C-alpha positions in Angstrom: -222.1 22.5 -4.4 -225.0 23.6 -6.9 -225.3 22.1 -10.3 -225.5 24.7 -12.8 -225.3 24.6 -16.5 -222.8 26.8 -18.5 -224.5 28.6 -21.2 -222.2 30.9 -23.2 -223.1 33.9 -24.3 -224.1 34.5 -28.1 -221.4 36.1 -30.3 -221.8 38.8 -33.0 -220.8 39.9 -36.0 -221.2 43.1 -37.2 -221.3 43.3 -41.5 -221.3 46.6 -43.3 -222.5 46.7 -46.3 -222.1 49.8 -48.7 -224.7 48.0 -51.7 -228.1 47.5 -50.0 -228.8 45.4 -53.1 -227.4 42.8 -51.7 -228.6 42.9 -48.2 -231.7 40.4 -48.8 -229.5 37.9 -50.6 -227.0 37.7 -48.2 -229.6 37.6 -45.4 -231.1 34.2 -47.3 -227.6 33.0 -47.5 -226.4 33.8 -43.5 -229.5 32.1 -42.4 -228.8 28.9 -44.2 -225.7 28.4 -42.3 -225.6 26.0 -39.3 -224.7 27.9 -35.9 -226.4 31.4 -37.1 -229.5 32.3 -34.7 -230.6 35.3 -36.6 -230.0 38.2 -38.9 -230.8 41.4 -38.0 -231.0 44.5 -39.9 -229.6 47.7 -38.6 -231.1 50.4 -40.5 -229.7 53.4 -39.2 -228.2 56.2 -41.4 -224.2 55.7 -41.5 -221.5 58.0 -42.4 -220.2 56.2 -45.5 -216.5 56.6 -46.6 -218.1 58.7 -49.2 -220.2 61.1 -47.3 -217.1 61.3 -45.0 -215.4 62.8 -47.9 -218.2 65.2 -48.9 -218.0 66.8 -45.3 -214.4 67.0 -45.0 -214.5 68.9 -48.7 -217.4 71.2 -47.5 -215.7 72.0 -44.2 -212.3 73.2 -46.2 -214.6 74.8 -48.8 -216.3 76.7 -45.7 -212.9 77.9 -44.4 -212.0 79.3 -47.2 -215.4 81.5 -47.3 -216.7 79.2 -50.2 -219.8 78.7 -49.1 -223.5 80.1 -50.0 -225.4 81.1 -46.6 -229.3 81.2 -46.6 -230.9 83.1 -43.9 -234.8 82.2 -44.7 -236.0 78.9 -46.4 -237.0 81.3 -49.0 -233.7 82.5 -49.7 -232.6 78.7 -50.0 -235.5 78.1 -52.4 -234.1 81.1 -54.5 -231.2 79.6 -54.5 -232.0 76.3 -55.5 -234.4 77.5 -58.2 -231.4 79.4 -60.2 -229.9 75.4 -60.8 -230.6 74.3 -64.5 -231.7 71.4 -63.7 
């Protein structure tokens, strides 16, 4: 029988933060906890609950015909130029 050492696989915990300001502070705190091997940031864009709500609202408006259609970049720019801000 061969001698072998069991090395448990590391586990991951995924934490999602909506406030990007707190990320660096939380990272510093986590690195001081015994057993934390590393803290990695995944900066891929996520669909937040607020964005999901906006997408749903846009789909509802589109289904009701309440949308603006621009066929060219020039039409889009002309549309945006109509905003007062």
